[in-house]
ZATIDO-960744 format. One record per residue: x, y, z of N, C-alpha, C in turn; residue number from 1. Coordinates in nm, 4 decimals. Example, Ala and Ser with C-alpha at 12.3 -4.5 7.8 and 13.67 -1.06 7.14 Angstrom:
<pts>
{pt {1.3190,-0.5690,0.7800},{1.2300,-0.4500,0.7800},{1.3200,-0.3300,0.7800},1}
{pt {1.2850,-0.2250,0.7080},{1.3670,-0.1060,0.7140},{1.2900,0.0030,0.7870},2}
</pts>
This chain:
<pts>
{pt {9.0896,15.1874,-1.7204},{9.1371,15.0319,-1.6822},{8.9807,14.9439,-1.7652},1}
{pt {9.0018,14.8215,-1.8068},{8.8745,14.7743,-1.8187},{8.8464,14.6715,-1.7855},2}
{pt {8.6987,14.6439,-1.7374},{8.6574,14.5556,-1.6196},{8.5766,14.4079,-1.6780},3}
{pt {8.6336,14.2966,-1.6850},{8.5934,14.1754,-1.7418},{8.4128,14.1908,-1.6463},4}
{pt {8.3824,14.0512,-1.7519},{8.2463,14.0439,-1.6904},{8.2270,13.9744,-1.5735},5}
{pt {8.3638,13.8729,-1.5758},{8.3747,13.7835,-1.4123},{8.3518,13.8842,-1.3047},6}
{pt {8.4466,14.0008,-1.3310},{8.4617,14.0909,-1.2376},{8.3706,14.1467,-1.2120},7}
{pt {8.2713,14.1868,-1.3018},{8.1697,14.2854,-1.3044},{8.0411,14.1923,-1.1661},8}
{pt {8.0683,14.0827,-1.2349},{7.9662,13.9767,-1.1448},{7.9801,14.0067,-1.0015},9}
{pt {8.1032,13.9380,-0.9706},{8.1678,13.9498,-0.8412},{8.1635,14.0711,-0.7690},10}
{pt {8.1781,14.2053,-0.8183},{8.1163,14.3216,-0.7463},{7.9841,14.3326,-0.7245},11}
{pt {7.8969,14.3091,-0.8211},{7.7581,14.2844,-0.7982},{7.7129,14.1891,-0.7094},12}
{pt {7.7629,14.0772,-0.7255},{7.7345,14.0149,-0.5837},{7.7730,14.0203,-0.4368},13}
{pt {7.8984,14.1180,-0.4517},{7.9105,14.1601,-0.3144},{7.8615,14.2278,-0.2649},14}
{pt {7.8072,14.3198,-0.3622},{7.7418,14.4488,-0.3323},{7.5853,14.4303,-0.2827},15}
{pt {7.5282,14.3210,-0.3339},{7.3916,14.2388,-0.2982},{7.3739,14.1747,-0.1507},16}
{pt {7.5098,14.1404,-0.1131},{7.5339,14.0673,0.0046},{7.5641,14.1559,0.1231},17}
{pt {7.6062,14.2733,0.0848},{7.6089,14.4056,0.1568},{7.4549,14.4749,0.2000},18}
{pt {7.4039,14.4938,0.0384},{7.2912,14.5416,0.0657},{7.2094,14.4554,0.1675},19}
{pt {7.2157,14.3424,0.1625},{7.1136,14.2409,0.2623},{7.1458,14.2507,0.3864},20}
{pt {7.2692,14.2718,0.4037},{7.3308,14.2624,0.5418},{7.2686,14.3764,0.6117},21}
{pt {7.2807,14.5014,0.5265},{7.2371,14.6072,0.5648},{7.1101,14.6339,0.6040},22}
{pt {6.9995,14.5547,0.5264},{6.8523,14.5341,0.5191},{6.8198,14.4720,0.6416},23}
{pt {6.9331,14.3740,0.6983},{6.8662,14.2909,0.8071},{6.7644,14.3801,0.9368},24}
{pt {6.6697,14.3461,0.9850},{6.6216,14.4119,1.1064},{6.7041,14.3982,1.2151},25}
{pt {6.6844,14.4963,1.3152},{6.7711,14.4819,1.4799},{6.7571,14.3719,1.5098},26}
{pt {6.6373,14.3194,1.4878},{6.5781,14.2333,1.5953},{6.6659,14.0613,1.5924},27}
{pt {6.7475,14.0842,1.4590},{6.8312,13.9584,1.4163},{6.9726,13.9203,1.5548},28}
{pt {6.9894,14.0820,1.5911},{7.0910,14.1100,1.7227},{7.0531,14.0511,1.8473},29}
{pt {6.9384,14.0943,1.8537},{6.8949,14.0613,2.0103},{6.9214,13.9392,2.1028},30}
{pt {6.9320,13.8303,2.0510},{6.9558,13.6987,2.0897},{7.1143,13.7534,2.1754},31}
{pt {7.1974,13.7656,2.0776},{7.3415,13.7872,2.1100},{7.3713,13.8821,2.1863},32}
{pt {7.2774,14.0035,2.2192},{7.2728,14.1133,2.3174},{7.2443,14.0496,2.4342},33}
{pt {7.1292,13.9935,2.4334},{7.0682,13.9562,2.5848},{7.1459,13.8183,2.6090},34}
{pt {7.2186,13.7500,2.6084},{7.3594,13.6633,2.6243},{7.4319,13.7624,2.6614},35}
{pt {7.5121,13.8271,2.6221},{7.5813,13.9311,2.6909},{7.5506,13.9728,2.7864},36}
{pt {7.4600,14.0415,2.7925},{7.4196,14.1166,2.9228},{7.3807,14.0022,3.0136},37}
{pt {7.3113,13.8816,2.9961},{7.3011,13.7810,3.1122},{7.4486,13.7422,3.1466},38}
{pt {7.5490,13.7039,3.0839},{7.7210,13.6777,3.1150},{7.7383,13.7959,3.2379},39}
{pt {7.7340,13.9196,3.1727},{7.7673,14.0558,3.2521},{7.7026,14.0512,3.3957},40}
{pt {7.5689,13.9700,3.3885},{7.4662,14.0223,3.4835},{7.4991,13.9278,3.6023},41}
{pt {7.5113,13.8019,3.5455},{7.5723,13.6642,3.6175},{7.7077,13.7003,3.6651},42}
{pt {7.8235,13.7470,3.5883},{7.9104,13.7827,3.6434},{7.9467,13.8869,3.7852},43}
{pt {7.7977,13.9679,3.7364},{7.8052,14.0967,3.8748},{7.7841,14.0408,3.9992},44}
{pt {7.6385,13.9418,3.9647},{7.5780,13.8846,4.0808},{7.7311,13.7755,4.1579},45}
{pt {7.7765,13.7153,4.0882},{7.8851,13.5878,4.1500},{7.9930,13.7248,4.2325},46}
{pt {8.0299,13.8149,4.1441},{8.1530,13.9572,4.2033},{8.0546,13.9462,4.3677},47}
{pt {7.9714,13.9630,4.3729},{7.8675,14.0088,4.4855},{7.9059,13.8806,4.5839},48}
{pt {7.8572,13.7742,4.4596},{7.8508,13.6722,4.6283},{7.9842,13.6315,4.6652},49}
{pt {8.1237,13.6540,4.6008},{8.2387,13.6132,4.6237},{8.2331,13.7426,4.7507},50}
{pt {8.2326,13.8353,4.6977},{8.2671,13.9569,4.8076},{8.1786,13.9382,4.9952},51}
{pt {8.0778,13.9079,4.9114},{7.9780,13.8703,5.0775},{8.0254,13.7529,5.1174},52}
{pt {8.0994,13.6525,5.0478},{8.1876,13.5210,5.1624},{8.2687,13.5906,5.1818},53}
{pt {8.3644,13.6574,5.1198},{8.4884,13.6895,5.1913},{8.4311,13.7870,5.3232},54}
{pt {8.3196,13.8992,5.3318},{8.3278,13.9377,5.4464},{8.2487,13.8598,5.5793},55}
{pt {8.1886,13.6998,5.5177},{8.1217,13.6654,5.6522},{8.2572,13.5928,5.6745},56}
{pt {8.3026,13.5140,5.6019},{8.4098,13.4713,5.6719},{8.5054,13.5468,5.7599},57}
{pt {8.5520,13.6752,5.7104},{8.6284,13.8158,5.8016},{8.5232,13.8091,5.9478},58}
{pt {8.4314,13.8396,5.8829},{8.3204,13.8305,6.0336},{8.3178,13.7037,6.1589},59}
{pt {8.3172,13.6222,6.0415},{8.3558,13.4607,6.1480},{8.4494,13.4634,6.2565},60}
{pt {8.5600,13.5385,6.1639},{8.7126,13.5168,6.2048},{8.7012,13.6019,6.3268},61}
{pt {8.6506,13.7571,6.3158},{8.6507,13.8174,6.4300},{8.5536,13.7514,6.5578},62}
{pt {8.4734,13.7140,6.5372},{8.3369,13.6561,6.6188},{8.4250,13.5668,6.7249},63}
{pt {8.5302,13.5043,6.6116},{8.5813,13.3841,6.6872},{8.6837,13.3870,6.7825},64}
{pt {8.7810,13.5470,6.7614},{8.8636,13.6094,6.7788},{8.8047,13.6830,6.9324},65}
{pt {8.6343,13.7566,6.9113},{8.5911,13.7962,7.0311},{8.5615,13.6698,7.1370},66}
{pt {8.5465,13.5778,7.0860},{8.5012,13.4418,7.1907},{8.6070,13.4087,7.2385},67}
{pt {8.7062,13.3950,7.2163},{8.8512,13.3425,7.2437},{8.8757,13.4450,7.3321},68}
{pt {8.8940,13.5968,7.3363},{8.9073,13.7165,7.4227},{8.8467,13.7027,7.5139},69}
{pt {8.6923,13.6855,7.5308},{8.6120,13.6793,7.6230},{8.5983,13.5537,7.7180},70}
{pt {8.6604,13.4630,7.6551},{8.7256,13.3840,7.7254},{8.8234,13.3972,7.8321},71}
{pt {8.9018,13.4369,7.7811},{8.9987,13.4683,7.8506},{8.9973,13.5971,7.9568},72}
{pt {8.9227,13.6979,7.8984},{8.8943,13.7995,8.0233},{8.8471,13.7595,8.0949},73}
{pt {8.7426,13.6477,8.1060},{8.6505,13.5292,8.1728},{8.7537,13.4847,8.2855},74}
{pt {8.8606,13.3770,8.2727},{8.9224,13.3070,8.3294},{9.0186,13.4364,8.4175},75}
{pt {9.0883,13.5646,8.3837},{9.1325,13.6510,8.4459},{9.0488,13.7269,8.5387},76}
{pt {8.9227,13.7120,8.5256},{8.8341,13.7700,8.6066},{8.8344,13.7066,8.7393},77}
{pt {8.8236,13.5683,8.7114},{8.8018,13.4683,8.8070},{8.9138,13.4622,8.8826},78}
{pt {9.0562,13.4856,8.8364},{9.1895,13.4917,8.8794},{9.1658,13.5775,8.9943},79}
{pt {9.1841,13.7151,8.9616},{9.1742,13.8471,9.0355},{9.0743,13.8286,9.0894},80}
{pt {8.9640,13.7845,9.0942},{8.8000,13.8211,9.1653},{8.8605,13.7910,9.3532},81}
{pt {8.9010,13.6883,9.3852},{8.9467,13.6648,9.5196},{9.0415,13.8146,9.5917},82}
{pt {9.1414,13.8240,9.5311},{9.2118,13.9818,9.5204},{9.1710,14.0665,9.5327},83}
{pt {9.1001,14.1091,9.4584},{8.9761,14.2166,9.4521},{8.9043,14.2316,9.5504},84}
{pt {8.8334,14.1437,9.6345},{8.7384,14.1354,9.7581},{8.8398,14.1175,9.8733},85}
{pt {8.9545,14.0955,9.8821},{9.0575,14.1273,9.9836},{9.0784,14.2679,10.0166},86}
{pt {9.1251,14.3327,9.9224},{9.1267,14.4562,9.8334},{9.0033,14.5343,9.9224},87}
{pt {8.9369,14.4727,9.8801},{8.7996,14.5806,9.8848},{8.7635,14.5749,10.0826},88}
{pt {8.7899,14.4647,10.1231},{8.7619,14.4360,10.2468},{8.8774,14.4892,10.3128},89}
{pt {9.0168,14.5477,10.2841},{9.1158,14.6442,10.3366},{9.0541,14.7540,10.3520},90}
{pt {8.9948,14.7730,10.2087},{8.9583,14.9473,10.1899},{8.7994,14.9909,10.3205},91}
{pt {8.7311,14.8900,10.3288},{8.6652,14.9001,10.3884},{8.7037,14.9134,10.5313},92}
{pt {8.8071,14.8661,10.5992},{8.8390,14.8785,10.7655},{8.9445,15.0166,10.7380},93}
{pt {9.0011,15.0391,10.6229},{9.0846,15.1472,10.6296},{8.9905,15.2628,10.6413},94}
{pt {8.8634,15.2975,10.5938},{8.7840,15.3716,10.5498},{8.6990,15.3816,10.7026},95}
{pt {8.7195,15.2601,10.7739},{8.6144,15.2766,10.9368},{8.7354,15.3601,10.9894},96}
{pt {8.8336,15.3447,10.9775},{8.9534,15.3302,11.0500},{8.9772,15.5094,11.0597},97}
{pt {8.9563,15.5414,10.9316},{8.9849,15.6869,10.9294},{8.8765,15.7420,10.9331},98}
{pt {8.7338,15.6868,10.9775},{8.6133,15.7343,11.0416},{8.6242,15.7238,11.1572},99}
{pt {8.7286,15.6953,11.2238},{8.7355,15.6395,11.3862},{8.8074,15.7620,11.4168},100}
{pt {8.9120,15.8137,11.3022},{9.0479,15.8536,11.3538},{9.0318,15.9593,11.4251},101}
{pt {8.9345,16.0707,11.3907},{8.8736,16.1775,11.4818},{8.8621,16.2340,11.5959},102}
{pt {8.7544,16.0964,11.6802},{8.7561,16.0252,11.7992},{8.8929,15.9889,11.8717},103}
{pt {8.9706,15.9519,11.7597},{9.0862,15.8622,11.8411},{9.1573,15.9758,11.8771},104}
{pt {9.1866,16.0829,11.7997},{9.2982,16.1824,11.8519},{9.2385,16.2677,11.9415},105}
{pt {9.0879,16.2796,11.9383},{9.0089,16.3559,12.0803},{9.0480,16.3055,12.2607},106}
{pt {9.0564,16.1402,12.2043},{9.0909,16.0456,12.2907},{9.2526,16.0237,12.3657},107}
{pt {9.3180,16.0394,12.2861},{9.4644,16.0194,12.2596},{9.5236,16.1373,12.4037},108}
{pt {9.5211,16.1964,12.3922},{9.5790,16.2930,12.5012},{9.5301,16.2083,12.6783},109}
{pt {9.4219,16.1800,12.6943},{9.3901,16.1307,12.8057},{9.4033,15.9535,12.8122},110}
{pt {9.4415,15.9158,12.6717},{9.4763,15.7775,12.6942},{9.6455,15.8018,12.7718},111}
{pt {9.7330,15.8425,12.7092},{9.8713,15.8779,12.6937},{9.8497,15.9065,12.8509},112}
{pt {9.7831,15.9953,12.9290},{9.8179,16.0199,13.0407},{9.7702,15.9090,13.1719},113}
{pt {9.6697,15.8209,13.1466},{9.6101,15.7383,13.1783},{9.7058,15.5998,13.1687},114}
{pt {9.7866,15.5594,13.0953},{9.9173,15.5229,13.0501},{10.0299,15.5144,13.1435},115}
{pt {10.0320,15.6752,13.2005},{10.1634,15.6753,13.2257},{10.1508,15.6817,13.3723},116}
{pt {9.9734,15.7537,13.4597},{9.9627,15.6962,13.5642},{9.9927,15.5553,13.6080},117}
{pt {9.9361,15.4794,13.5384},{9.9492,15.3142,13.5423},{10.0841,15.2853,13.5616},118}
{pt {10.1569,15.3358,13.4756},{10.2941,15.2480,13.5170},{10.3333,15.3286,13.6120},119}
{pt {10.3499,15.4562,13.6538},{10.4341,15.4966,13.7695},{10.3442,15.4146,13.8829},120}
{pt {10.1937,15.3441,13.8996},{10.1653,15.2935,14.0120},{10.2034,15.1835,14.0017},121}
{pt {10.1997,15.1317,13.8678},{10.3305,14.9896,13.8501},{10.4022,14.9535,13.9619},122}
{pt {10.4892,15.0468,13.8980},{10.6429,15.0429,13.9486},{10.6289,15.0606,14.0725},123}
{pt {10.5590,15.1659,14.1312},{10.5296,15.1391,14.3138},{10.5406,15.0429,14.3748},124}
{pt {10.3921,14.9551,14.3276},{10.3548,14.8310,14.3855},{10.3975,14.7045,14.3527},125}
{pt {10.5055,14.7201,14.2589},{10.6000,14.6080,14.2183},{10.7037,14.5599,14.2764},126}
{pt {10.7468,14.4711,14.2865},{10.8980,14.4518,14.3970},{10.9603,14.5185,14.3545},127}
{pt {11.0517,14.5720,14.4737},{11.1312,14.6834,14.4671},{11.2809,14.6680,14.4086},128}
{pt {11.2714,14.6098,14.3136},{11.4259,14.6054,14.2551},{11.4287,14.7194,14.1912},129}
{pt {11.5575,14.7611,14.1464},{11.5824,14.8689,14.1015},{11.4759,14.9863,14.0709},130}
{pt {11.4683,14.9977,14.1782},{11.3167,15.1066,14.1715},{11.3510,15.2313,14.1519},131}
{pt {11.4446,15.2652,14.2310},{11.5057,15.4059,14.1564},{11.5201,15.4094,14.0375},132}
{pt {11.5982,15.3683,13.9695},{11.6334,15.3434,13.8101},{11.4470,15.3604,13.7428},133}
{pt {11.3756,15.2565,13.7618},{11.2797,15.2673,13.7174},{11.1933,15.3719,13.7075},134}
{pt {11.1371,15.4331,13.8738},{11.0917,15.5510,13.9259},{11.1343,15.6690,13.7985},135}
{pt {11.3192,15.6818,13.8014},{11.3536,15.8330,13.7241},{11.2929,15.8202,13.5777},136}
{pt {11.2877,15.6703,13.5235},{11.2837,15.6680,13.4022},{11.1394,15.7120,13.3567},137}
{pt {11.0172,15.6934,13.4829},{10.9122,15.7230,13.4632},{10.9547,15.8789,13.4463},138}
{pt {10.9921,15.9501,13.5436},{10.9756,16.0880,13.5272},{11.0199,16.1204,13.4207},139}
{pt {11.1473,16.0955,13.3617},{11.1976,16.1350,13.2409},{11.1092,16.1141,13.1004},140}
{pt {11.0265,16.0435,13.1078},{10.9419,15.9973,13.0227},{10.8184,16.0955,13.0296},141}
{pt {10.7599,16.1495,13.1347},{10.6568,16.2819,13.1603},{10.7191,16.4104,13.1059},142}
{pt {10.8850,16.3996,13.1692},{10.9496,16.5428,13.1400},{10.9642,16.5772,12.9522},143}
{pt {10.9814,16.4384,12.9135},{10.9748,16.4510,12.7536},{10.8870,16.4777,12.6780},144}
{pt {10.7397,16.3814,12.7427},{10.6576,16.4412,12.6828},{10.5706,16.5848,12.6449},145}
{pt {10.6325,16.6540,12.7543},{10.6360,16.8132,12.7410},{10.6858,16.9048,12.6193},146}
{pt {10.7497,16.7837,12.5524},{10.8033,16.9021,12.4529},{10.7252,16.9566,12.3130},147}
{pt {10.6955,17.0933,12.2950},{10.5971,17.1345,12.1627},{10.6149,17.0233,12.0754},148}
{pt {10.7240,17.0036,12.0524},{10.7742,16.9870,11.8941},{10.7458,16.8167,11.8715},149}
{pt {10.7028,16.7268,11.9816},{10.6475,16.6233,11.9802},{10.5259,16.6126,11.9023},150}
{pt {10.4789,16.4868,11.8132},{10.3613,16.4966,11.7719},{10.2899,16.3763,11.8368},151}
{pt {10.1889,16.3665,11.8240},{10.1289,16.2313,11.9014},{10.1732,16.0868,11.8739},152}
{pt {10.1698,16.0538,11.7564},{10.2437,15.9283,11.7285},{10.3936,15.8968,11.7755},153}
{pt {10.4807,16.0067,11.8325},{10.6394,16.0016,11.9191},{10.5882,15.9922,12.0335},154}
{pt {10.4967,16.0749,12.0786},{10.4485,16.0701,12.2261},{10.3935,15.9578,12.2619},155}
{pt {10.2710,15.9095,12.1770},{10.2554,15.7463,12.2384},{10.3941,15.6326,12.2190},156}
{pt {10.4760,15.6457,12.1496},{10.5523,15.5734,12.0830},{10.6899,15.5638,12.2214},157}
{pt {10.7199,15.6689,12.2569},{10.7944,15.6864,12.3528},{10.7177,15.5984,12.5338},158}
{pt {10.5690,15.6361,12.5018},{10.5202,15.5783,12.6134},{10.5309,15.4055,12.6124},159}
{pt {10.4992,15.3723,12.4990},{10.5067,15.2263,12.4404},{10.6343,15.1789,12.4964},160}
{pt {10.7135,15.2587,12.4531},{10.9051,15.2019,12.4765},{10.9383,15.1651,12.6233},161}
{pt {10.8737,15.2519,12.7110},{10.8701,15.2591,12.8444},{10.7932,15.1255,12.8911},162}
{pt {10.6934,15.1193,12.8738},{10.5918,15.0313,12.8730},{10.6707,14.8531,12.8501},163}
{pt {10.7673,14.8619,12.7054},{10.7863,14.7462,12.6985},{10.8878,14.6901,12.7822},164}
{pt {10.9735,14.8223,12.7954},{11.0500,14.8086,12.9185},{11.0744,14.7411,13.0465},165}
{pt {10.9294,14.7377,13.1031},{10.8899,14.7466,13.2420},{10.8430,14.5882,13.2086},166}
{pt {10.7803,14.5826,13.1067},{10.7144,14.4453,13.0663},{10.8317,14.2869,13.0295},167}
{pt {10.9602,14.3559,12.9913},{11.0722,14.2489,12.9828},{11.0956,14.2236,13.0964},168}
{pt {11.1101,14.3444,13.2116},{11.1445,14.2541,13.3559},{11.1094,14.1336,13.3902},169}
{pt {10.9479,14.1228,13.3223},{10.8758,13.9635,13.4209},{10.9387,13.8749,13.3548},170}
{pt {11.0252,13.8774,13.2201},{11.0670,13.7844,13.1509},{11.2473,13.7428,13.1632},171}
{pt {11.3265,13.8055,13.2576},{11.4449,13.8153,13.2414},{11.4566,13.7235,13.3968},172}
{pt {11.5951,13.6865,13.3492},{11.6860,13.6306,13.5307},{11.8229,13.7546,13.5219},173}
{pt {11.8053,13.8023,13.6293},{11.9032,13.9273,13.6641},{11.9608,13.9213,13.7873},174}
{pt {12.1074,13.9458,13.7698},{12.1590,13.9354,13.9083},{12.2476,14.0675,13.8850},175}
{pt {12.2690,14.1247,13.9729},{12.3532,14.2694,14.0205},{12.3745,14.2767,14.1791},176}
{pt {12.5003,14.3506,14.2064},{12.5441,14.3774,14.3206},{12.4812,14.5125,14.3730},177}
{pt {12.4468,14.5158,14.5022},{12.3878,14.6965,14.5551},{12.3818,14.6641,14.6496},178}
{pt {12.2874,14.7735,14.7250},{12.2623,14.8285,14.8622},{12.1649,14.7791,14.9293},179}
{pt {12.1415,14.7066,15.0371},{11.9931,14.6476,15.1015},{12.0545,14.7798,15.2410},180}
{pt {11.8754,14.8140,15.2222},{11.8355,14.9308,15.3160},{11.8010,14.8904,15.4250},181}
{pt {11.8265,14.8924,15.5580},{11.7432,14.8248,15.6815},{11.8235,14.9206,15.7831},182}
{pt {11.8433,14.8341,15.9046},{11.8785,14.9026,15.9973},{12.0587,14.9206,16.0144},183}
{pt {12.1476,14.8715,15.9237},{12.2632,14.8988,15.8619},{12.2485,14.8352,15.6927},184}
{pt {12.3191,14.9294,15.6373},{12.2806,14.9416,15.4982},{12.4330,14.8518,15.5008},185}
{pt {12.3889,14.7246,15.3981},{12.5014,14.6494,15.4008},{12.4979,14.6194,15.1911},186}
{pt {12.6087,14.5737,15.1825},{12.6015,14.5534,15.0168},{12.6348,14.4137,15.0350},187}
{pt {12.5312,14.3720,14.9029},{12.4386,14.2461,14.9179},{12.4694,14.2011,14.7540},188}
{pt {12.4286,14.0549,14.6890},{12.3864,14.0598,14.6048},{12.2839,14.0110,14.5538},189}
{pt {12.2259,14.0536,14.4773},{12.0611,14.0493,14.4416},{12.0564,13.9439,14.3120},190}
{pt {11.9238,13.8964,14.3147},{11.8736,13.7774,14.1979},{11.7608,13.8197,14.2099},191}
{pt {11.7167,13.8140,14.0868},{11.5405,13.8413,14.0229},{11.5242,13.7611,13.9124},192}
{pt {11.4139,13.6503,13.9451},{11.3669,13.5468,13.8552},{11.2333,13.6106,13.7872},193}
{pt {11.2617,13.6654,13.7454},{11.1431,13.7436,13.6303},{11.0488,13.8547,13.7646},194}
{pt {10.9408,13.8477,13.7743},{10.8624,13.9106,13.8717},{10.8001,13.7979,13.9825},195}
{pt {10.8916,13.6490,13.9572},{10.8492,13.6133,14.0647},{10.8712,13.5808,14.2303},196}
{pt {11.0419,13.5780,14.1881},{11.1287,13.6096,14.3164},{11.2345,13.6917,14.3225},197}
{pt {11.2526,13.7231,14.4248},{11.3410,13.8424,14.4666},{11.3969,13.8180,14.5854},198}
{pt {11.5552,13.7964,14.5440},{11.6235,13.7067,14.6712},{11.7702,13.8045,14.6623},199}
{pt {11.8125,13.8162,14.7943},{11.9423,13.8761,14.8303},{12.0764,13.7893,14.9341},200}
{pt {12.1559,13.7523,14.8309},{12.2506,13.7099,14.9319},{12.3852,13.7699,14.9742},201}
{pt {12.4079,13.7781,15.1016},{12.5400,13.8493,15.1384},{12.6445,13.7753,15.0459},202}
{pt {12.7941,13.8549,15.0608},{12.9143,13.8020,14.9869},{12.9713,13.6871,15.0516},203}
{pt {12.9355,13.7080,15.1820},{13.0172,13.5618,15.2571},{12.9148,13.3918,15.2473},204}
{pt {12.7522,13.4745,15.1701},{12.6907,13.3367,15.1988},{12.5990,13.3482,15.3474},205}
{pt {12.6326,13.3515,15.4562},{12.5622,13.3373,15.5533},{12.4508,13.3879,15.5787},206}
{pt {12.4035,13.4661,15.5231},{12.2701,13.5433,15.5186},{12.2110,13.5828,15.3998},207}
{pt {12.0741,13.5697,15.3995},{12.0259,13.5496,15.2421},{11.8796,13.6327,15.2687},208}
{pt {11.7831,13.6416,15.1648},{11.6277,13.6754,15.2402},{11.5228,13.6761,15.1098},209}
{pt {11.4294,13.6627,15.1220},{11.3434,13.6680,14.9914},{11.2244,13.7307,15.0260},210}
{pt {11.2005,13.8452,14.9240},{11.0472,13.9393,14.9513},{10.9807,13.9186,14.9111},211}
{pt {10.8583,13.8907,15.0232},{10.7455,13.8885,14.9963},{10.6458,13.9987,14.9963},212}
{pt {10.5919,13.9962,14.8745},{10.4937,14.1263,14.8261},{10.4078,14.1317,14.9166},213}
{pt {10.3236,14.0294,14.9493},{10.2109,14.0531,15.0675},{10.2177,14.0979,15.1834},214}
{pt {10.3351,14.0367,15.2460},{10.4044,14.1090,15.4137},{10.4776,14.2559,15.3754},215}
{pt {10.5007,14.2557,15.2545},{10.5852,14.3601,15.2130},{10.7384,14.3922,15.3140},216}
{pt {10.8190,14.3000,15.2947},{10.9147,14.2838,15.3731},{11.0189,14.1734,15.3597},217}
{pt {11.1282,14.1753,15.3977},{11.2291,14.0498,15.3931},{11.1997,13.9784,15.4892},218}
{pt {11.2313,13.8134,15.4025},{11.2045,13.6746,15.5240},{11.3567,13.6612,15.4852},219}
{pt {11.4016,13.5772,15.5943},{11.5566,13.5289,15.6265},{11.5074,13.3653,15.5474},220}
{pt {11.6291,13.3044,15.4641},{11.6360,13.2032,15.4005},{11.6777,13.1108,15.4526},221}
{pt {11.6711,12.9843,15.4941},{11.7493,12.8871,15.5597},{11.8887,12.8388,15.4418},222}
{pt {11.9591,12.7162,15.5332},{12.1079,12.6872,15.4185},{12.0865,12.6167,15.3285},223}
{pt {11.9705,12.5528,15.2820},{11.9301,12.5095,15.1355},{11.8909,12.6145,15.0416},224}
{pt {11.8341,12.7063,15.0803},{11.7827,12.8065,15.0332},{11.8734,12.9571,14.9906},225}
{pt {11.9414,12.9250,15.0591},{12.0639,13.0348,15.0475},{12.1840,12.9333,14.8858},226}
{pt {12.1842,12.8220,14.9404},{12.2268,12.7383,14.8260},{12.2145,12.7842,14.6819},227}
{pt {12.0401,12.7772,14.6848},{12.0073,12.7856,14.6258},{11.9902,12.9194,14.5122},228}
{pt {11.9929,13.0154,14.6100},{12.0247,13.1016,14.5454},{12.1805,13.1498,14.4935},229}
{pt {12.2273,13.0983,14.5631},{12.4144,13.1283,14.4881},{12.4023,13.0359,14.3896},230}
{pt {12.3654,12.9342,14.3458},{12.3785,12.8694,14.2191},{12.2616,12.9306,14.1329},231}
{pt {12.1721,13.0364,14.1663},{12.0958,13.1263,14.0646},{12.2127,13.2242,14.0309},232}
{pt {12.2426,13.3101,14.1408},{12.3454,13.4302,14.0876},{12.4308,13.3425,13.9622},233}
{pt {12.4912,13.2191,14.0410},{12.6005,13.1725,13.8963},{12.5320,13.1918,13.7269},234}
{pt {12.3987,13.1065,13.7159},{12.3646,13.1150,13.6527},{12.2984,13.2305,13.5562},235}
{pt {12.2608,13.3331,13.6473},{12.2437,13.4585,13.5923},{12.3768,13.5517,13.5286},236}
{pt {12.4759,13.5086,13.5810},{12.6171,13.5817,13.5408},{12.7153,13.4520,13.4560},237}
{pt {12.6254,13.3537,13.3681},{12.6556,13.2819,13.3085},{12.7545,13.1700,13.3270},238}
{pt {12.7389,13.1057,13.4711},{12.8848,13.0743,13.5608},{12.8819,12.9301,13.5479},239}
{pt {12.6968,12.9216,13.5064},{12.6823,12.7424,13.5586},{12.5485,12.7346,13.4751},240}
{pt {12.5296,12.6128,13.4154},{12.4566,12.5761,13.2912},{12.2915,12.6029,13.3746},241}
{pt {12.2062,12.6824,13.2875},{12.0816,12.6729,13.3518},{12.0175,12.5172,13.3992},242}
{pt {11.9196,12.5316,13.5420},{11.8717,12.4057,13.6008},{11.7745,12.5000,13.7074},243}
{pt {11.7000,12.3730,13.7448},{11.5528,12.4126,13.8500},{11.5741,12.4738,13.9931},244}
{pt {11.5074,12.5774,14.0027},{11.5571,12.5752,14.1555},{11.4354,12.5949,14.2364},245}
{pt {11.4991,12.5645,14.3807},{11.3483,12.5095,14.4508},{11.3997,12.6481,14.5274},246}
{pt {11.3213,12.7385,14.5128},{11.2952,12.8541,14.6303},{11.1648,12.9206,14.6348},247}
{pt {11.1334,13.0194,14.7795},{10.9982,13.0003,14.7731},{11.0069,13.1722,14.6976},248}
{pt {10.8401,13.1719,14.6591},{10.8087,13.3194,14.5323},{10.7854,13.4001,14.6395},249}
{pt {10.8159,13.5206,14.5655},{10.7823,13.6690,14.6450},{10.6501,13.6369,14.6455},250}
{pt {10.5468,13.6548,14.5381},{10.4408,13.6472,14.5361},{10.3392,13.5764,14.4594},251}
{pt {10.2150,13.5475,14.4491},{10.1597,13.4524,14.3985},{10.1731,13.4274,14.2972},252}
{pt {10.2073,13.3165,14.1943},{10.2368,13.3177,14.0656},{10.1093,13.3297,13.9808},253}
{pt {9.9999,13.3438,14.0181},{9.8669,13.3722,13.9377},{9.8676,13.5239,13.9270},254}
{pt {9.8834,13.5978,14.0396},{9.8946,13.7359,14.0639},{9.9812,13.8012,13.9385},255}
{pt {10.1218,13.7331,13.9504},{10.2261,13.7791,13.8347},{10.1978,13.7807,13.6930},256}
{pt {10.1888,13.6432,13.6586},{10.1131,13.6231,13.5534},{10.0387,13.6977,13.4959},257}
{pt {9.8802,13.7577,13.5818},{9.8210,13.8465,13.5387},{9.8546,13.9850,13.5019},258}
{pt {10.0011,14.0888,13.6085},{10.0101,14.1516,13.5866},{10.0728,14.1782,13.4338},259}
{pt {10.2062,14.0232,13.4373},{10.2469,14.0437,13.2941},{10.1855,14.0750,13.1702},260}
{pt {10.0383,13.9776,13.1929},{9.9550,13.9620,13.0812},{9.9225,14.1047,13.0298},261}
{pt {9.8557,14.2058,13.1339},{9.8343,14.3440,13.1214},{9.9334,14.4196,13.0379},262}
</pts>
C-alpha cells in the first residue's frame, strides 16, 4: 500500500506531538494532583465535622433527656418524702416496741394476776347488783386461764373481755325481777342506773328502797321516790319514753366517775 506525501507528513506530526508529551517533566502534573489531594482532604475534614456535629447533637439531646429525668425524679422525691418520713417513724416505734417486748413478756403474768385481783375486789366492793353472777364470771375466768393450751395473747384477751363487761355496767339502765335478802326473802323489781343508783320496788309498789354504799344497806323511799322508781322500771323495759328521774343516788357521783374511768 502506498502512502501519500500528505499522510506521511500527518503521521510524522502526530509522532512528534506524542514524543513531546512523553518528554514533558513530571512537575507539569503537580498542580492538578495537589488540587485533587486538597479536595480529598477538605472532603475528609468536612465528613469529620459533620460526624462531630451529629455526635454533638446526640449528646445535647441526651443531656436534655437527663435533665428532664432529673427534674422528674426530684419532684417524685419531694412527693414521697413525707410518706417516707412517716414510715421511718413507724419503723422506729416498732423497733422500740420489739426492744421492749422481752420485758413485757416477763411482766405479763404478774400484770394478768393483778388485773384479776383488782377485778375481784371491784365486784366485791361495788353495788350489790347481780353479785353472784359477776363473781361467778370472775371465778370462771380464773379457771379458764389455767388451760396450758392458751397463749399469753389469748389469756390477756379473756381478762380484758371480762373487764369490758364490768365497765359496761356503768353505762346501762337495767331492770330485772329477783329476790331481796333480809329478814324475809321477798320478790322485788330491781332498777339500776349505771353505778349511780340501785333501787328496788315491791310488785304492789308500797315498799321501795335505795342502796347507800357508804352505809352498806337499804334505805326506804317515800311515795314520790317510789313513783320515780316505777317510771324508771318502765323506761328500762321500753314501756315509757326516757325522762329525767329525781332519785337519791347510791354513792357519791365523783367516786362513781372515777371508778368508771379506771
